[in-house]
C-alpha positions in Angstrom: 0.0 0.0 0.0 1.3 3.5 -0.7 2.5 5.6 2.2 0.0 7.6 4.3 0.1 11.3 3.7 -1.5 14.0 5.8 -3.9 16.4 4.0 -2.4 19.4 2.4 -5.6 21.2 1.5 -8.6 21.9 3.7 -11.8 20.1 2.6 -13.2 23.4 1.3 -10.1 24.1 -0.8 -10.2 20.5 -2.1 -13.8 20.7 -3.0 -13.3 24.0 -4.8 -10.5 22.4 -6.7 -12.6 19.4 -7.5 -15.4 21.6 -9.0 -13.0 23.7 -11.0 -10.6 21.1 -12.2 -7.7 22.5 -10.3 -5.0 20.3 -8.8 -6.0 18.4 -5.6 -3.9 16.7 -2.9 -6.2 13.6 -2.8 -9.5 12.3 -4.0 -12.6 13.2 -2.0 -14.2 11.0 0.7 -17.5 11.5 2.3 -18.8 8.8 4.7 -22.4 9.8 5.2 -22.0 10.7 8.9 -25.4 11.9 10.0 -26.8 10.9 13.4 -23.7 8.6 13.7 -22.0 11.9 14.7 -24.0 11.6 18.0 -22.4 8.2 18.6 -18.9 9.6 18.1 -19.7 12.6 20.4 -21.4 10.4 23.1 -24.8 12.0 22.7 -28.2 10.3 22.1 -29.8 10.4 18.7 -32.9 12.1 20.2 -30.8 15.0 21.5 -29.1 15.2 18.1 -32.4 15.3 16.2 -34.1 17.9 18.4 -31.4 20.4 19.2 -29.5 22.4 16.6 -26.8 23.1 19.2 -26.3 19.4 19.9 -26.4 18.5 16.2 -23.6 21.1 15.5 -21.5 20.0 18.5 -21.7 16.3 17.4 -20.6 17.2 13.8 -17.7 19.3 15.1 -16.5 16.3 17.1 -17.0 13.9 14.2 -15.3 16.1 11.7 -12.3 16.9 13.9 -11.7 13.1 14.3 -12.1 12.0 10.7 -11.6 15.2 8.5 -13.9 14.1 5.7 -14.8 16.4 2.8 -18.4 17.4 3.4 -20.5 17.7 6.5 -23.8 15.9 5.9 -26.7 17.1 8.1 -29.6 14.7 8.4 -31.8 13.4 11.2 -34.5 11.1 9.9 -36.6 10.3 6.8 -39.8 11.8 8.2 -39.0 15.3 9.3 -40.5 17.0 6.2 -43.7 15.0 6.8 -43.6 16.2 10.4 -43.3 19.8 9.3 -46.5 19.1 7.2 -48.4 17.9 10.3 -47.4 14.3 10.8 -46.7 13.4 14.5 -43.5 11.4 15.0 -42.2 9.3 17.9 -38.6 10.0 19.2 -36.9 7.1 20.9 -33.8 8.0 22.9 -31.3 6.4 20.7 -33.0 5.6 17.4 -34.1 7.9 14.5 -37.7 9.2 14.8 -40.4 7.0 13.4 -43.9 7.4 12.1 -45.9 4.5 13.5 -49.3 6.0 12.6 -49.4 7.8 9.2 -51.9 10.6 9.3 -53.5 10.2 5.9 -56.0 7.3 6.0 -58.0 8.5 3.0 -58.0 11.4 0.5 -60.2 13.4 2.8 -57.3 13.5 5.3 -55.3 15.8 3.0 -57.1 18.5 5.0 -55.2 17.4 8.1 -51.8 18.4 6.6 -50.4 21.6 5.1 -47.7 22.7 2.8 -44.8 23.2 5.2 -43.4 26.7 5.5 -39.7 27.3 5.8 -39.9 27.5 9.6 -42.3 24.7 10.4 -41.6 21.5 12.3 -38.0 21.0 13.2 -36.6 22.8 10.2 -35.2 25.5 12.5 -33.1 22.9 14.2 -31.1 22.6 11.0 -30.8 26.4 10.6 -29.4 26.7 14.1 -26.9 23.9 13.5 -25.9 25.4 10.2 -25.2 28.8 11.8 -23.1 27.3 14.5 -21.2 25.1 12.1 -20.5 27.9 9.7 -19.1 29.9 12.6 -16.9 27.1 13.9 -15.9 25.3 10.6 -17.2 27.5 7.8 -13.7 28.4 6.7 -12.7 24.7 6.4 -15.5 22.6 5.0 -18.8 22.9 3.0 -22.1 21.6 4.4 -25.0 19.7 2.9 -28.5 19.1 4.3 -30.4 16.0 3.3 -34.2 15.8 3.3 -36.8 13.3 2.1 -38.1 14.3 -1.3 -41.7 14.4 -2.5 -42.3 10.7 -3.0 -40.7 9.5 0.2 -42.5 12.2 2.2 -45.8 11.3 0.6 -45.3 7.6 1.5 -44.5 8.5 5.1 -47.7 10.5 5.4 -49.8 7.8 3.8 -47.9 4.5 4.6 -45.5 3.1 2.2 -47.4 0.0 1.2 -50.7 1.9 0.9 -49.1 4.6 -1.2 -47.6 2.2 -3.6 -51.0 0.6 -4.0 -52.5 4.0 -4.5 -50.2 4.7 -7.5 -52.3 2.0 -9.3 -55.7 2.6 -7.7 -55.8 6.3 -7.1 -53.0 8.1 -9.1 -54.7 11.5 -9.0 -54.8 11.3 -5.2 -51.1 10.5 -5.2 -50.3 13.5 -7.4 -52.3 15.8 -5.1 -50.2 14.6 -2.2 -47.0 14.8 -4.1 -47.8 18.4 -5.1 -48.1 19.4 -1.4 -44.9 17.5 -0.6 -43.0 19.2 -3.5 -44.0 22.6 -2.4 -43.0 21.9 1.2 -39.6 20.8 0.0 -39.2 24.0 -2.1 -39.8 26.2 1.0 -37.1 24.3 2.9 -34.7 24.4 -0.1 -35.1 28.2 -0.4 -34.0 28.7 3.2 -31.1 26.2 2.9 -29.8 27.9 -0.2 -30.0 31.3 1.5 -27.8 29.9 4.2 -25.3 28.7 1.7 -25.6 24.9 2.1 -26.0 22.3 -0.7 -29.5 20.6 -0.6 -29.6 16.8 -1.0 -32.9 15.2 -2.2 -33.3 11.8 -0.6 -35.8 9.3 -2.1 -35.4 5.9 -0.4 -38.9 4.9 -1.5 -37.8 5.4 -5.1 -35.4 2.5 -4.8 -35.7 -0.3 -7.3 -36.4 -2.5 -4.3 -39.8 -0.8 -4.1 -40.7 0.9 -7.4 -40.5 -0.3 -11.0 -38.7 2.0 -13.4 -42.1 2.8 -15.0 -43.5 3.9 -11.6 -40.4 5.9 -10.9 -40.9 7.8 -14.2 -44.5 8.5 -13.3 -44.4 9.3 -9.6 -40.8 10.2 -8.6 -38.8 11.5 -11.5 -41.0 14.6 -12.4 -41.0 15.9 -8.8 -37.3 15.3 -8.3 -36.5 17.2 -11.5 -38.8 20.0 -10.4 -36.8 20.4 -7.2 -33.5 20.2 -9.1 -34.6 22.9 -11.5 -35.9 25.0 -8.6 -32.6 24.7 -6.7 -30.6 25.6 -9.9 -32.9 28.6 -10.3 -31.8 29.8 -6.9 -28.2 29.5 -8.0 -27.2 26.4 -6.1 -25.9 22.9 -7.0 -28.0 20.0 -5.7 -27.6 16.3 -5.1 -30.0 13.4 -5.5 -29.6 10.3 -3.4 -31.6 7.1 -3.7 -30.9 4.2 -1.3 -31.0 0.5 -2.2 -31.0 -0.9 -5.7 -30.5 1.7 -8.5 -29.1 -0.3 -11.4 -32.2 0.2 -13.5 -32.8 3.8 -12.7 -29.4 5.5 -12.2 -29.5 6.9 -15.7 -32.9 8.3 -14.9 -31.5 9.9 -11.8 -29.0 11.7 -13.9 -31.9 12.9 -16.2 -33.0 15.0 -13.2 -30.1 17.3 -13.9 -28.7 17.0 -10.3 -25.1 17.9 -10.1 -24.3 15.0 -7.8 -25.8 11.5 -8.0 -25.4 9.7 -4.7 -26.1 6.0 -4.9 -26.0 2.8 -2.9 -26.5 -0.7 -4.5 -25.4 -0.2 -8.1 -22.6 -1.7 -10.1 -19.9 1.0 -10.7 -19.6 0.0 -14.3 -23.4 0.6 -14.8 -23.2 3.9 -13.0 -20.3 5.1 -15.3 -22.1 4.0 -18.4 -25.6 5.3 -17.6 -24.6 8.6 -16.1 -21.8 9.1 -18.7 -20.3 12.2 -17.4 -23.5 14.1 -16.7 -23.0 14.4 -13.0 -20.5 13.7 -10.2 -20.9 10.2 -8.8 -20.9 9.7 -5.1 -20.9 6.3 -3.5 -21.1 3.4 -2.9 -19.6 1.4 0.0 -22.8 -0.2 1.3 -23.2 0.2 5.1 -25.1 -3.1 5.4 -22.4 -5.1 3.8 -18.6 -4.9 4.2 -18.7 -1.6 6.2 -20.6 -3.4 8.9 -19.1 -6.8 8.7 -15.5 -5.9 8.0 -12.8 -6.8 8.7 -10.9 -3.5 8.1 -8.8 -5.1 5.4 -12.0 -5.9 3.4 -13.2 -2.3 3.9 -9.9 -1.0 2.5 -10.1 -3.4 -0.5 -13.6 -2.2 -1.5 -12.5 1.4 -1.2 -9.3 0.9 -3.1 -11.1 -1.0 -5.9 -13.7 1.8 -6.2 -11.0 4.5 -6.4 -9.0 2.6 -9.0 -12.1 1.9 -11.2 -13.4 5.5 -11.0 -10.1 7.4 -11.1 -10.6 8.6 -14.7 -14.4 9.3 -14.4 -15.4 12.9 -15.3 -16.7 15.2 -13.9 -15.5 13.3 -10.8 -16.1 10.6 -8.2 -16.4 11.0 -4.5 -15.8 7.9 -2.4 -18.7 7.6 0.1 -20.9 5.2 1.9 -24.0 4.2 -0.1 -26.3 5.4 2.7 -26.2 7.1 6.1 -24.3 5.2 8.8 -26.3 3.2 11.4 -24.9 3.3 14.9 -23.9 -0.4 14.6 -21.1 0.4 12.1 -17.7 0.0 13.8 -15.9 3.3 14.0 -12.6 1.7 13.0 -14.2 0.9 9.6 -14.7 4.6 9.0 -11.1 5.2 9.9 -10.2 2.5 7.3 -12.0 4.5 4.6 -10.2 7.7 5.5 -6.9 5.8 5.7 -7.4 4.6 2.1 -8.2 8.1 0.8 -4.9 9.3 2.3 -2.9 6.5 0.8 -4.4 5.1 -2.4 -6.4 8.3 -3.0 -3.5 10.7 -2.9 -2.6 12.8 -5.9 0.5 14.6 -7.0 0.3 18.1 -5.6 2.6 20.9 -4.7 1.1 23.8 -2.7 
């Protein structure tokens, strides 16, 4: 293995160089450290989700330990639905859940609202962003991930029932999707104003749940609308879909998102289908080698990905395929960062 080299650039300098084609000291690495930051900092996930100050403190600790290239703020897949009126349950050390979806029938659309920019726990993110920009803003960029229209609609309705509704009541689905899309837009506007990169998360759009045809009808148009909206505000945007994406990763790129973040997809397929239209970010699957290990296997997967993607343009960011559950051994994240500072180093003179 090549020798370990300490970073020369800050993550912010490196990311700017990545975007402009300037020389970099190493390739980029972004383990999706979200609520896992609470584990690193010794706080509960409930505290992390409900306090912007705690969220920021956890990310400062996690970033200082690992020095990855983007800070990725995210709490749970339901917080946009919560801002629209959906009650959630907050266990002490697990992400919030939605055990009782609010929409039992089309008439229940009256029970929810288009979320405003300051509804629900959106302000928790704004507080965290402000603190992090003060503490780390000169070093590293930030992203905020939120569930997109389809996944938010499925939370409000129940995933299984919503999927059935796409066949039985498509007009109802589109009414709900419209409300969810407008809610996301209000949140995006505030995020862009604060200078962070929005990440649209659509786990329910996974090939494990939706067919490509259903993706085209109920997910793709709304994701593209959000991408276009974000671009209109002058910001780049990422699209992330968990699970299997072999059959839709080209469609993800059709959205126009600047970054395509993906989980279970062959890298060769991703290269072929995206074909230079977007940065690719992925795809060390947390449920596989990153959880099971050992460290040598984690390193091998990361090294192979870097080698295979080294010539991909406009660029590849080594990342986990999804956010990190708390069961992931911390030393496996250290292994990822060790690889990026050995195999991932590039010729550079400051």
